[in-house]
C-alpha positions as CSV (number, residue, x, y, z in Angstrom):
1,M,110.2,-96.9,-14.2
2,Q,114.0,-97.1,-13.9
3,R,114.2,-93.3,-14.7
4,N,111.9,-92.6,-11.7
5,V,114.1,-94.6,-9.4
6,I,117.3,-92.8,-10.5
7,F,115.6,-89.4,-10.2
8,T,114.4,-90.3,-6.7
9,A,117.9,-91.5,-5.7
10,V,119.6,-88.4,-6.9
11,F,117.0,-86.2,-5.2
12,A,117.5,-88.1,-1.9
13,V,121.3,-87.9,-2.0
14,F,121.2,-84.2,-2.9
15,S,118.8,-83.5,0.0
16,L,120.9,-85.4,2.5
17,L,124.1,-83.6,1.3
18,F,122.4,-80.2,1.6
19,S,121.0,-80.9,5.0
20,Q,124.5,-81.8,6.2
21,L,126.0,-78.6,4.9
22,T,123.4,-76.5,6.6
23,L,123.8,-78.3,9.9
24,A,127.6,-77.8,9.7
25,E,127.1,-74.0,9.5
26,E,125.1,-74.0,12.7
27,S,127.2,-76.4,14.8
28,S,129.1,-75.0,17.7
29,S,132.4,-76.6,16.5
30,F,132.1,-74.9,13.2
31,V,131.5,-71.5,14.8
32,A,134.4,-72.1,17.2
33,R,136.7,-73.0,14.4
34,N,135.7,-69.9,12.4
35,A,136.3,-67.7,15.5
36,A,139.7,-69.3,16.1
37,L,140.7,-68.7,12.4
38,A,139.5,-65.1,12.6
39,E,141.6,-64.5,15.7
40,Q,144.6,-66.0,14.1
41,R,144.2,-63.7,11.1
42,A,143.8,-60.7,13.3
43,N,146.9,-61.6,15.2
44,A,148.9,-62.1,12.0
45,A,147.7,-58.7,10.7
46,E,148.7,-57.0,13.9
47,Q,152.2,-58.6,13.8
48,Q,152.6,-57.4,10.2
49,A,151.6,-53.9,11.2
50,I,154.0,-53.9,14.1
51,A,156.8,-55.1,11.8
52,K,156.1,-52.4,9.2
53,Q,156.2,-49.7,12.0
54,N,159.5,-51.1,13.4
55,A,161.2,-51.4,10.0
56,P,162.0,-47.7,9.6
57,E,163.3,-47.5,13.2
58,Q,165.6,-50.5,12.6
59,Q,167.0,-48.9,9.4
60,K,167.7,-45.7,11.3
61,Q,169.5,-47.6,14.0
62,A,171.5,-49.5,11.5
63,G,172.5,-46.3,9.7
64,N,173.5,-44.7,13.0
65,A,175.6,-47.7,13.9
66,Q,177.4,-47.6,10.5
67,D,178.1,-43.8,11.0
68,S,179.8,-44.3,14.3
């Protein structure tokens, strides 16, 4: 009898936990947070790309300044 109670309790807790996870994926706050994170990553990647493009130009300018 005690084994059945333990099994039922574990099953109930697992079911509740799983339902909370699936609801979190569908909530508007979860979607908004993921969109904000994706935008931050895109901005960071764009900044890195701009920095890589500007690095050779800065080296040229530094070389020209030393030559003068």
